[in-house]
C-alpha positions as CSV (number, residue, x, y, z in Angstrom):
1,M,100.1,106.6,74.2
2,T,99.2,103.1,73.5
3,A,101.7,100.1,72.5
4,N,100.3,96.7,71.8
5,V,102.6,93.7,72.0
6,R,102.1,90.6,69.8
7,G,103.6,87.4,69.3
8,Y,103.5,84.5,66.4
9,F,103.8,81.2,65.9
10,V,104.1,78.7,63.4
11,G,102.2,75.4,63.5
12,T,101.2,72.4,61.0
13,N,97.7,74.5,60.2
14,P,99.1,77.4,57.9
15,S,97.4,80.7,58.0
16,G,98.2,81.9,54.6
17,R,100.3,84.8,55.5
18,P,103.4,85.5,53.4
19,Q,106.8,85.5,54.8
20,E,107.8,89.3,55.8
21,T,110.9,91.1,56.1
22,K,110.5,93.9,58.7
23,P,112.3,97.4,58.5
24,D,114.7,96.5,61.2
25,G,115.8,93.5,59.1
26,R,113.9,91.0,60.9
27,T,112.4,88.4,58.9
28,V,109.3,86.3,60.3
29,P,108.0,83.1,58.3
30,A,105.2,82.4,56.1
31,D,102.2,80.8,57.8
32,R,102.5,82.3,61.0
33,W,99.5,83.1,63.4
34,I,99.8,86.4,65.3
35,L,98.1,86.7,68.8
36,P,96.2,88.4,70.1
37,D,94.7,89.2,66.6
38,D,94.0,85.9,65.4
39,W,92.6,84.0,68.7
40,E,89.1,84.4,67.4
41,R,89.5,82.7,64.1
42,L,92.0,79.6,65.8
43,K,89.0,79.6,68.5
44,G,86.4,79.5,65.8
45,E,83.1,80.7,66.7
46,S,82.5,81.2,70.3
47,N,79.8,78.6,70.8
48,L,82.1,75.8,69.5
49,R,85.1,76.0,72.3
50,T,84.3,78.0,75.0
51,P,85.9,76.1,77.3
52,W,89.0,77.4,75.7
53,G,88.2,80.7,77.3
54,S,90.8,83.9,75.9
55,V,94.4,84.1,75.1
56,T,96.8,85.1,77.8
57,M,99.7,87.4,76.8
58,P,102.7,87.4,78.7
59,M,103.9,90.7,80.4
60,S,106.5,92.6,78.9
61,I,108.3,95.6,79.7
62,V,107.2,98.4,77.2
63,T,109.4,101.4,77.5
64,F,108.2,104.7,75.8
65,F,110.5,106.9,74.2
66,M,110.7,110.7,72.5
67,E,112.8,111.2,69.6
68,N,115.3,114.3,69.5
69,E,114.4,114.4,73.0
70,G,117.4,116.3,74.1
71,V,117.2,119.1,71.3
72,I,116.0,122.3,72.7
73,N,113.5,124.3,70.8
74,N,114.1,128.1,70.4
75,Y,111.7,130.2,68.7
76,K,113.9,133.3,67.4
77,A,116.5,130.6,66.6
78,K,114.2,128.5,64.5
79,V,114.7,125.1,66.4
80,K,111.6,123.1,66.2
81,H,112.5,119.4,66.0
82,G,112.8,119.0,69.4
83,A,110.4,117.2,71.2
84,S,107.8,118.9,73.2
85,G,106.0,117.7,76.4
86,F,106.3,114.8,78.8
87,L,104.7,111.9,80.1
88,I,102.5,111.0,83.0
89,P,101.5,107.8,84.6
90,D,98.2,106.4,83.7
91,T,98.0,103.4,86.4
92,E,99.9,102.2,89.2
93,D,101.9,99.6,87.0
94,D,104.0,102.5,85.2
95,F,107.4,102.6,86.6
96,S,111.3,103.6,85.8
97,F,110.5,107.4,85.5
98,N,113.2,109.1,83.1
99,V,115.0,105.9,83.6
100,N,115.5,103.0,81.0
101,P,115.0,100.1,83.0
102,H,117.4,97.7,81.3
103,T,120.5,100.2,80.5
104,K,119.6,103.0,83.4
105,A,120.4,106.1,81.1
106,T,118.2,109.1,81.8
107,T,116.8,111.6,79.3
108,I,118.9,114.9,78.4
109,L,116.0,117.2,79.2
110,G,113.5,115.2,81.1
111,T,113.0,115.2,85.2
112,L,111.9,112.5,87.5
113,S,108.8,114.9,88.2
114,R,108.1,115.8,84.5
115,P,110.0,112.2,82.8
116,R,110.3,112.1,78.9
117,M,111.1,108.3,79.1
118,M,108.7,105.8,81.1
119,S,108.2,102.3,81.2
120,S,104.9,100.1,81.5
121,L,104.3,96.1,82.0
122,S,102.0,94.8,79.2
123,D,98.6,93.5,80.4
124,D,97.3,89.9,78.9
125,Q,96.1,91.6,75.7
126,G,99.4,92.9,75.2
127,E,98.7,96.3,75.5
128,A,100.5,99.1,77.7
129,S,99.9,103.0,77.8
130,V,101.2,106.1,79.2
131,D,99.8,109.6,79.3
132,T,101.4,112.5,77.8
133,F,101.5,116.7,78.6
134,G,102.5,118.7,76.1
135,D,103.3,121.4,78.0
136,R,107.3,121.5,77.9
137,N,110.1,122.5,75.4
138,L,107.5,124.0,72.8
139,S,108.3,125.4,69.7
140,Y,105.9,128.2,69.2
141,E,106.7,127.0,65.0
142,G,103.0,127.9,64.2
143,C,102.6,131.6,66.0
144,A,103.1,134.8,64.9
145,P,106.2,137.4,66.4
146,N,105.1,139.8,68.8
147,A,104.9,143.1,67.2
148,I,106.9,144.7,70.1
149,T,109.3,142.4,71.9
150,G,109.4,139.7,69.0
151,N,108.6,136.4,71.4
152,P,105.9,134.6,70.1
153,H,102.3,135.7,70.4
154,C,100.2,132.4,70.0
155,K,96.3,131.9,69.2
156,P,93.8,129.5,69.5
157,E,94.8,126.5,67.1
158,E,98.1,127.4,66.3
159,V,100.7,125.0,66.3
160,A,103.1,125.4,69.5
161,G,104.8,122.2,69.8
162,K,105.3,118.5,67.8
163,T,106.6,115.3,69.6
164,R,107.6,112.1,68.0
165,Y,107.3,109.0,70.1
166,Y,108.1,105.2,69.5
167,A,107.7,102.1,72.3
168,V,110.4,99.3,72.4
169,A,109.3,95.8,74.2
170,E,111.6,93.3,75.8
171,Y,110.9,89.9,75.1
172,P,108.9,88.3,78.0
173,Q,110.7,85.2,79.0
174,A,113.7,86.5,81.2
175,G,116.0,83.7,79.1
176,N,115.5,85.5,76.3
177,R,116.1,89.3,77.5
178,G,119.2,90.2,75.8
179,K,119.9,87.0,73.7
180,Y,117.1,88.9,71.2
181,P,117.3,92.6,70.4
182,A,114.2,94.2,71.9
183,V,111.4,95.3,69.5
184,A,111.1,98.7,68.5
185,S,107.4,100.0,67.4
186,N,106.8,102.2,64.5
187,V,106.7,106.0,65.3
188,D,103.9,108.3,65.8
189,E,103.2,112.1,66.3
190,T,101.6,114.4,68.3
191,V,100.9,117.9,67.2
192,W,100.6,120.6,70.3
193,R,97.8,123.0,69.5
194,W,97.4,126.4,71.2
195,A,94.3,127.0,73.0
196,G,94.5,130.3,74.9
197,Y,95.0,134.1,74.1
198,K,96.4,137.3,75.6
199,D,94.4,140.1,74.1
200,V,93.5,143.6,75.4
201,T,90.1,145.5,74.6
202,I,88.7,148.9,74.9
203,V,85.5,149.2,76.8
204,N,82.8,152.4,77.0
205,T,81.4,153.5,80.1
206,D,78.6,156.0,80.2
207,S,80.7,158.7,80.0
208,P,82.8,159.7,76.8
209,Q,85.4,160.5,79.1
210,I,86.1,157.2,80.7
211,K,87.0,154.0,79.6
212,Y,88.3,150.4,80.8
213,V,91.7,148.9,79.0
214,V,91.3,145.4,79.5
215,A,93.5,142.7,79.6
216,H,91.8,139.2,78.5
217,L,94.0,136.0,79.3
218,R,94.0,132.3,78.6
219,D,96.4,129.7,79.8
220,R,97.9,127.6,77.0
221,D,95.1,124.8,77.6
222,G,92.3,127.1,77.1
223,F,91.4,127.6,81.1
224,C,91.9,130.5,83.7
225,D,92.7,128.3,86.7
226,A,95.5,127.4,88.6
227,A,96.3,124.1,87.4
228,N,99.4,122.6,86.2
229,Y,102.1,125.1,84.7
230,N,102.7,128.4,82.9
231,N,98.9,129.8,84.7
232,T,97.6,133.2,83.5
233,L,95.7,133.6,87.2
234,G,97.6,135.7,89.9
235,V,100.0,137.5,87.5
236,P,101.1,140.7,87.2
237,V,100.0,142.9,84.2
238,T,101.2,146.3,83.6
239,F,99.5,149.1,82.1
240,E,101.3,152.5,80.6
241,I,100.0,155.7,79.3
242,D,103.0,156.4,77.5
243,A,101.5,159.1,75.1
244,G,98.4,161.2,75.1
245,D,96.5,162.7,77.8
246,G,94.5,160.7,80.4
247,V,95.2,159.1,83.5
248,I,94.3,156.0,85.3
249,I,91.7,156.3,88.0
250,E,91.0,152.6,89.2
251,A,92.6,149.1,88.7
252,A,91.6,145.6,89.4
253,D,92.1,143.2,90.8
254,R,94.3,143.6,94.3
255,P,97.1,143.8,94.6
256,Y,97.0,146.7,92.4
257,A,99.8,149.9,92.3
258,I,99.3,153.2,90.1
259,N,102.3,155.4,90.5
260,G,102.3,159.1,91.1
261,T,101.9,160.4,88.0
262,R,99.0,158.0,87.3
263,R,99.8,157.0,83.9
264,F,101.8,153.4,85.3
265,A,99.7,150.8,86.8
266,T,100.8,147.3,88.0
267,T,97.6,144.8,88.3
268,T,96.6,141.1,89.4
269,T,94.7,139.2,86.9
270,F,91.4,137.3,88.8
271,D,89.1,134.8,87.1
272,T,85.4,135.5,86.2
273,R,84.5,131.6,87.0
274,D,85.1,129.3,89.4
275,L,86.4,125.5,88.5
276,L,82.1,124.6,88.3
277,G,81.8,127.6,85.9
278,N,79.6,130.0,88.6
279,P,80.3,133.1,88.2
280,I,82.8,134.8,90.4
281,N,84.6,138.5,91.0
282,T,81.4,139.8,89.5
283,H,82.0,143.1,91.3
284,I,84.9,143.9,89.2
285,A,84.4,141.2,85.6
286,R,84.5,143.1,82.4
287,P,82.7,141.7,79.1
288,P,84.9,138.5,78.2
289,L,86.9,138.8,74.8
290,I,84.5,135.9,73.2
291,A,80.8,136.8,74.2
292,D,79.9,132.9,74.5
293,Q,83.1,132.0,76.4
294,P,83.0,133.6,79.3
295,D,85.3,132.0,81.6
296,E,88.8,134.0,81.5
297,C,91.2,135.9,83.3
298,Q,90.9,139.6,83.5
299,A,93.0,142.7,84.5
300,W,91.7,146.0,83.7
301,I,92.4,150.1,84.5
302,K,90.0,152.7,84.2
303,V,91.3,155.7,82.6
304,T,89.7,159.4,82.3
305,N,90.7,161.6,79.7
306,S,88.8,165.3,80.2
307,V,90.3,166.9,77.0
308,L,89.0,163.8,74.4
309,T,92.4,163.3,72.7
310,L,93.6,159.8,71.5
311,T,95.4,158.2,74.3
312,N,98.1,155.2,73.8
313,V,98.5,152.6,76.4
314,T,101.0,149.8,76.6
315,V,100.1,146.0,77.9
316,T,102.6,144.3,78.9
317,F,101.9,140.3,80.1
318,P,104.7,139.1,81.8
319,A,107.1,135.7,80.7
320,P,105.6,132.8,82.2
321,P,106.3,131.5,84.8
322,S,105.6,134.3,87.2
323,P,107.4,134.4,90.6
324,I,105.2,133.2,93.6
325,P,103.8,136.3,94.9
326,G,103.8,135.5,98.3
327,D,104.7,133.2,101.4
328,I,101.4,131.2,102.4
329,R,101.7,128.1,104.6
330,I,99.4,125.6,106.1
331,T,98.5,126.2,109.7
332,N,95.7,123.4,110.4
333,L,94.7,120.2,108.5
334,Q,91.9,118.2,109.9
335,C,91.7,114.8,108.2
336,A,88.9,112.8,110.1
337,G,85.3,114.1,110.0
338,A,84.9,117.5,108.2
339,E,87.2,117.7,106.6
340,I,89.1,121.0,106.7
341,L,92.8,123.1,105.9
342,T,93.7,126.2,107.1
343,V,96.7,128.9,105.2
344,K,97.9,131.8,106.7
345,N,99.9,134.8,104.9
346,F,103.2,134.9,106.5
347,G,104.8,138.0,104.4
348,D,104.2,141.7,105.0
349,K,102.4,142.4,101.7
350,L,98.6,141.5,100.6
351,V,98.6,138.7,98.7
352,N,95.8,137.6,96.2
353,L,95.2,133.9,96.5
354,G,94.4,133.6,92.6
355,G,97.2,131.6,91.0
356,F,97.6,129.4,94.2
357,A,95.7,126.0,94.5
358,L,95.3,122.8,97.2
359,K,96.6,119.7,95.7
360,S,95.9,116.2,97.4
361,S,96.5,112.2,95.7
362,G,94.1,111.5,93.6
363,S,92.3,108.2,92.8
364,D,93.0,108.7,89.4
365,V,97.0,107.8,88.8
366,G,98.5,111.0,87.5
367,N,95.9,113.4,87.9
368,A,95.7,115.0,91.4
369,E,92.6,116.0,93.4
370,E,92.8,120.0,93.0
371,L,90.7,123.2,94.5
372,D,91.9,126.7,93.3
373,M,92.4,128.9,95.9
374,I,90.2,132.3,96.1
375,G,90.1,135.4,98.3
376,L,92.7,138.1,99.5
377,L,95.0,137.8,103.2
378,E,96.7,140.4,104.4
379,P,99.9,140.2,106.5
380,G,99.3,137.5,109.2
381,E,95.8,136.9,108.2
382,S,94.7,133.5,107.8
383,K,91.6,131.3,105.6
384,T,90.1,128.2,105.6
385,F,88.9,125.7,103.0
386,P,86.8,122.6,103.2
387,G,87.3,119.5,101.8
388,G,84.8,116.8,102.3
389,P,82.7,114.8,102.9
390,G,79.5,115.1,100.8
391,A,78.9,118.9,99.3
392,A,81.8,120.4,101.0
393,V,84.0,118.5,98.5
394,E,82.4,120.5,95.5
395,G,84.8,122.7,93.8
396,W,87.4,119.9,94.0
397,L,88.8,118.7,90.9
398,G,89.0,115.0,91.0
399,A,87.4,114.2,94.0
400,E,84.0,112.5,94.9
401,N,83.0,112.7,98.5
402,E,86.5,112.9,100.4
403,V,89.6,114.8,99.6
404,L,91.7,112.8,102.4
405,E,91.7,109.2,102.8
406,G,94.1,107.6,105.2
407,A,97.2,108.7,107.3
408,S,99.7,108.7,104.1
409,D,97.6,111.5,102.2
410,Y,98.2,115.3,102.5
411,M,97.3,118.5,101.1
412,S,99.5,121.0,99.5
413,V,99.8,124.7,98.9
414,V,101.1,125.1,95.1
415,W,102.0,127.4,92.8
416,E,103.2,126.6,89.5
417,D,102.8,123.0,90.6
418,Y,105.4,123.8,93.0
419,P,104.6,122.8,96.8
420,I,105.0,125.4,99.1
421,S,103.6,123.9,102.2
422,T,102.7,120.3,102.5
423,V,100.6,118.8,105.7
424,W,100.2,114.7,105.8
425,C,97.4,113.1,107.7
426,D,100.1,111.4,109.9
427,G,101.3,115.1,111.1
428,T,104.4,115.2,108.9
429,R,105.0,118.7,107.1
430,L,107.2,120.1,104.8
431,D,107.6,123.7,104.1
432,L,109.7,124.9,101.0
433,S,111.2,128.1,100.1
434,P,108.4,130.8,98.7
435,L,111.6,132.4,96.7
436,V,112.2,129.5,94.2
437,S,113.1,131.0,91.1
438,F,111.3,129.4,88.5
439,P,113.0,129.2,84.6
440,L,111.4,131.1,82.5
441,D,109.4,129.1,79.7
442,G,110.0,129.9,75.7
443,E,106.8,132.2,75.7
444,G,108.7,135.5,77.0
445,E,107.2,138.5,77.8
446,L,104.5,140.3,75.7
447,K,103.5,143.9,74.9
448,M,100.3,145.1,73.1
449,D,99.9,148.8,71.8
450,I,96.7,150.4,72.3
451,V,95.0,153.2,71.2
452,I,92.2,154.3,73.2
453,P,89.9,156.7,71.0
454,F,89.1,159.4,72.8
455,G,87.5,162.3,71.0
456,N,88.0,160.1,67.6
457,E,84.3,158.6,68.2
458,V,80.6,159.2,67.3
459,E,77.6,158.2,69.1
460,V,74.7,156.2,67.2
461,P,71.6,155.9,68.8
462,L,69.8,152.5,68.2
463,A,66.2,152.0,68.0
464,A,64.6,148.3,68.4
465,G,64.2,146.3,65.3
466,W,66.7,146.5,62.2
467,N,69.2,149.7,62.0
468,M,71.4,150.5,59.0
469,V,74.8,151.9,60.7
470,P,77.6,153.5,58.6
471,T,80.9,153.0,60.1
472,G,83.3,155.7,60.0
473,K,87.2,155.1,58.6
474,G,88.5,154.0,61.5
475,S,88.1,150.2,62.9
476,V,86.9,148.1,66.1
477,S,86.9,144.6,67.5
478,I,82.6,143.7,67.8
479,A,84.0,142.9,71.4
480,T,84.5,146.3,72.3
481,A,82.0,148.2,70.2
482,F,79.4,145.7,71.6
483,S,80.8,144.8,75.1
484,A,78.2,146.3,77.4
485,F,75.2,145.9,75.1
486,E,75.3,142.1,73.3
487,D,72.1,141.3,75.4
488,K,70.4,144.0,73.7
489,V,71.8,142.5,70.0
490,T,70.2,139.3,68.0
491,A,72.7,140.1,65.1
492,I,74.8,142.0,63.3
493,Y,75.6,141.6,59.3
494,V,77.8,142.7,57.3
495,W,78.0,142.4,53.2
496,D,81.2,141.4,51.6
497,A,81.7,142.5,48.5
498,T,84.8,140.4,47.5
499,L,83.0,137.0,48.5
500,E,79.3,138.4,47.2
501,T,78.0,137.2,50.6
502,W,76.6,138.4,54.3
503,S,79.1,137.9,56.9
504,H,77.4,137.9,60.2
505,Y,78.2,137.8,64.1
506,I,75.7,136.5,66.5
507,P,76.0,137.0,70.3
508,G,76.1,133.8,72.0
509,A,76.4,131.3,68.9
510,P,78.8,128.5,69.5
511,A,82.5,129.7,68.7
512,G,83.1,129.1,64.6
513,V,79.7,130.3,63.7
514,N,80.5,133.7,63.5
515,T,82.0,134.9,60.4
516,I,83.4,139.1,61.2
517,D,84.9,140.0,64.5
518,T,86.0,143.5,63.3
519,I,83.5,146.6,62.0
520,G,84.5,149.8,60.6
521,N,86.4,151.1,57.3
522,G,83.5,152.6,56.0
523,V,81.5,149.4,55.5
524,F,77.7,149.5,56.5
525,M,76.4,147.0,58.8
526,W,72.9,145.8,59.7
527,V,71.8,145.5,63.4
528,L,69.0,143.7,64.9
529,V,68.2,145.3,68.1
530,K,65.7,144.0,70.6
531,Q,66.1,147.2,73.2
532,P,66.8,150.9,72.0
533,F,70.9,151.8,73.3
534,T,73.2,154.5,71.7
535,L,76.4,152.5,70.0
536,T,79.9,154.4,70.1
537,L,82.1,153.8,66.9
538,P,85.3,155.1,65.3
539,K,84.6,158.2,63.2
């Protein structure tokens, strides 16, 4: 957010501006000159008065506010007029986090770490600014309710919240503060839109008796990483076969648990790409929900059903934020030379480091340097991560050549931005309880009821070239039907009789290009195939 502070004066040279009455009742005179807007006009052509330089506006305290800051949004109660988000400093001059610098009043819902009011000094051009982050007190107003829990089940681009902001500028001269009222700005609005998803697909294998049930997740910012809040990485997802035949024979990722009847499992989500976009966990990764967007969190079970009858599975995504899954603490920090940090599992259970992050102070105010942690730690086991300099710093967000600079710099192990263990380069350390309880976000728990179509499918062999393929009465997502074969398909076309046009799906095409995502319901489709394969479709 940016506020521009302006001033005016009236001289013997009229500007031609009319007198104006502001919405708050203030009256400004006719023929006023406004600075810094009119400076170029007053100065004349730049080559006429070069010694004049540029106008310098005096510094003013600008405080940024949220309207309806104290209203708590509630999806089920339809309360959606409270402000979403919080403020982040964008320069070292920002100050007075969550406190009015003049009245000393605080906000209702904000905190020092997530302020909802902040002040900044305007620069010599009259500009002051702060950053905003939307993930707090969301209304989820554009999201449909989850069919089972009634909680908001948001999809990309749906409105998750709104915030109305305004700024107040104090008079620069100390003698005028209090003598004249502070000046309030216009009110502006930010609309926060969802960028993530939580969905489930069925992935076929070479055997008609064995299939994967895959949970696909991206956080509300559209990522799978450990940054910020309400992450989808390293969190538990549960699967339950609640109707029909079949048992769970495998699950991913570790730690996972499959109960004695093999009809219930809890797994841990894993990432398919690192922060640099390189593939990771390739031995367990399944096809992504969106073919041309391979970076996502996943969790899955593998189900076998020898009698080939329909099987029903309920998949549960937990309410965010997820509890800290283990007691991970720093045991060694080396700041000079080759920067390294060692962490150890002090708990009594296996811990997946996905969802944990390392953080350090960054040169960009309000944005820390960060590295997602990867790997598994058995009880008592340790792992070392590099910092810098040079090539070792790769993978760190916000770091250029080194991470640690000076005795006051530090590294923290964080979960949901909560610093579990912190060590400074001067040797100071602070370990906080990993048993901290996070207040749950309004998104809540989500459940999806999925049918695995064992025995209700037909195998269709496809040859290289164009194939006209009939579909049965059932329907299936393209992601599921072609999950293992997208590299063998050039395009899929379906005639839309209502619109009298061809709808299409092209693997690898940019988001927004494809116009269909589901096939079936007895509609014929044309499939252009590069290499022969056998497609499994609902009957």
